[in-house]
N, C-alpha and C positions, 0 to 999 in steps of 0.2 A: 886464407892463411891456415895452414895445418901445423899444429904443434904436437910434438911427441916428447913426453918426458921419459927419462930413464935414470937409473942409479939408486932407486929406493931399495930398502931391504930391512933386515933385522940387525940391530946393533945394541950393544950393552951401553948403559948410561955412562957418560963420559967419553964415549967414542965419537967417531966422525963419519959423515957420509957426504958424498958429492953428487948432487942432482944436476942433470943436464936437460935442456929443452932445445930440441932441434926444430927449426922452422922451415917450412917449404911452401911452395905455391905462390908466394909473393914476397918481395923483399920486406924485411922488418927493420931496415936501417933507420927509418924515421919513426918507428913505433917505440913507445916505452914498453918495457917488459916487466911483468910482475910475477911473484910467487904468492900463492895463497895456500891455505890448508884447511882441511875439514876433518874434525874428529867425530866419532859416532855420536849422534844425538845433539851435535852442536852445529851452529851456523858456520859457513865458510868465512874464514878470517884472513886478513892481510898479513903477509909475512915480510916481504921486501919488494922493492921496485927500483928500476934504473931507467932514467930518462934517455932520450936518444941523442940529444944535441951535444951535451958535454959529459954525459954519463953520471949525472947527479944520482945519488942513491938515497933511499929512504927505508927505514926498518921499523917494524913493530917493536915496542919497548921490550917485549918478552924475549926477543932474539938479538937485540943490540949487543955487540961485543962478542957474539958467538957465531953468527951467520954472516956470510959475505956474498953479495950478488955481483956478478960480473957478466960482461958480454964480449965476444971476440971481435977482432977488427973488421971482419967481414960482416959482422952483426947478423949472423944466421944462427948462432947458438948462445944461449944464456945459461949460466951455471949458478948454482946455489951451494956454496961450501958451508957445511953445517958442522960445527965443532962443539965440544962439551955438551953433547946431546943429553936431554933429560927425558924421563918417561912422559912428561906432559907435552913433549914435542911429537908424540905419536899421532899420526893423522895421514890422510891421503893428501899429497901435495900436488897442486895444480900450477901449471905455467899458463900465463895469460898475456895477451897483447893488447895494448892501448893505442889506437891510432892517433889519439891526440898528442901522444909523445911526452906527456908530462909526468908519468909515473904516479898515478893516483892511488889512493889507498882503499877505494871502494870497489866492490865487485861490479857494480853497474857501469863503471867507466871502461871496462874491458870488453871488447867485442869478440875476441877469439880465445878459446880455451883448449887445453890438452885434455887427455883422458884421465890423467892423474897417475901418481905412483905412490905406493904404500911405503910409509916409513914407520917402523915399530921399534921403540926403544924400551928395553927391559932393564930392570934394576937388579 
């Protein structure tokens, strides 16, 4: 599975960005998909995940109510809509695929990763 993120950029606090993750090489229809982020000097942390079966979603407390994860019907693209962005959201955002399909919150449960896309929020 190859994952390619897009949509990152520079945005003022309070603004919005929409990240996309395109999958290829193998169907991800039975995989859970997640978004993680990593700020300089910090560990990679969970942001959001969506399971494959009925699309259950899970969010980190820090982004609940502001971010929305979704996947298209063909299940080849996963998006992360980010609203009300804050400077502390600044990080490299990574898309990941979990073959177990459950939408785990830990890095180790994901077998496939994209290269990441930079999100910078300035005040």
